[in-house]
Every structure is written in C-alpha cells, then in structure tokens.
C-alpha positions in Angstrom: 7.3 6.3 10.3 9.4 3.3 10.8 11.2 0.7 8.7 10.6 -1.8 11.4 7.1 -3.2 11.8 5.4 -3.2 15.2 2.2 -5.1 15.1 0.8 -3.2 18.1 1.1 0.2 16.6 1.4 0.1 12.8 -1.8 -0.2 10.7 -0.7 1.3 7.4 2.2 1.1 5.0 3.7 3.3 2.3 5.6 1.4 -0.4 8.8 2.5 -2.1 8.4 0.3 -5.3 11.8 0.3 -6.9 10.7 0.7 -10.5 7.3 2.4 -10.3 7.0 6.1 -11.2 4.8 8.6 -9.5 1.2 8.0 -10.5 1.6 4.3 -11.2 -0.5 3.3 -8.3 2.0 3.1 -5.5 1.6 6.6 -4.2 -0.2 6.9 -0.9 -0.9 4.6 2.0 -2.2 1.1 2.1 -3.8 -0.7 5.0 -1.9 -3.6 6.3 -3.9 -6.8 6.0 -1.2 -9.2 7.1 2.5 -9.0 7.9 4.2 -12.3 7.5 7.8 -11.3 8.2 9.4 -10.9 4.8 6.1 -10.0 3.0 3.3 -7.5 3.7 -0.2 -8.1 2.4 -2.1 -5.0 1.3 -5.5 -4.2 -0.2 -4.9 -3.1 -3.8 -6.4 -3.3 -7.3 -5.8 -4.5 -10.8 -4.2 -1.1 -11.5 -1.1 -1.7 -9.4 2.0 -2.5 -11.4 2.8 -6.1 -11.4 6.5 -7.1 -11.2 7.9 -10.5 -10.3 8.3 -9.3 -6.7 4.6 -8.3 -6.3 2.4 -11.4 -5.8 -1.4 -11.6 -5.9 -2.8 -13.5 -3.0 -5.7 -15.8 -3.7 -7.3 -19.1 -2.7 -6.8 -20.9 -6.0 -10.6 -21.2 -6.7 -11.2 -17.8 -8.4 -9.3 -15.0 -10.1 -9.0 -13.3 -6.7 -10.6 -10.0 -7.8 -13.8 -8.6 -6.4 -16.4 -7.0 -8.8 -14.6 -3.7 -8.5 -11.2 -5.0 -9.4 -9.8 -5.0 -5.9 -7.4 -7.7 -4.8 -4.8 -8.5 -2.1 -1.2 -8.1 -3.1 1.9 -9.3 -1.2 4.9 -7.0 -1.4 8.5 -7.4 0.0 8.7 -5.9 3.5 12.0 -4.1 2.6 10.0 -1.8 0.3 7.8 -0.7 3.2 7.6 2.2 5.6 5.2 1.6 8.5 2.8 4.1 10.0 0.2 4.4 12.7 -3.3 5.3 11.8 -2.8 8.8 13.3 0.4 9.4 11.2 -1.4 8.4 8.0 -4.3 10.7 8.8 -1.9 13.6 9.2 -0.1 12.7 6.0 -3.3 12.5 4.0 -4.5 15.8 5.4 -1.2 17.5 4.4 -1.5 16.0 0.9 -5.1 17.1 0.6 -4.2 20.7 1.7 -1.3 20.8 -0.8 -3.4 19.6 -3.7 -6.1 22.2 -2.8 -3.4 24.9 -2.7 -2.1 24.0 -6.1 -5.6 23.6 -7.5 -5.3 19.9 -8.3 -9.1 19.4 -7.6 
C-alpha cells in the first residue's frame, strides 16, 4: 500500500471517502482506469455516493452509464491508497476468509 502512485506497479486503489459510511459503496478495491495527477478515474456504478468532489466522466453525448448502471468516476487522488494487483488479491482473500468465518455468506 502506498499513498504515492507508481504507474509501473499500482493497478488498484482503495478510497477513503471522507463522508461515506461503511456499506455505501466505497468499501473494497477499484481498478485504476487513469491517474491524471490530482484525480484518479475508477470503474464504478450508479450506487456510489455522489458528492461535489466525485465527478462522473463522460463524453457529453450520452448519460455515461452502460446498461448495467456502470460508469467511470473521477475522485481526488488524496483520498486514495494505491495497491499492486498481488496486494489486492491478498486483501480480498483475507476479507473473504473473514466473512466466511463470521458466516456472512
């Protein structure tokens, strides 16, 4: 995990949204689509909390949602913790094991 992005190693991001509560869509990892310096573009959906800092990316010709409600969002880079694909796999495996142990499934 790193607070500094390295475009040669980091493929995923976890976001610390300053106002979202657990379960409001910001838990878990997102694949980095584009890092523009001050902003990080991620694949997300209509379910993610929209605040003035979270911008939906589009081309201006459509509503920028696919038929499943997926979209691209741009979030401030200062909210992000950057991870390699291997780190994210390890984190997801640990979360999965914990949920199974607690009987979440």
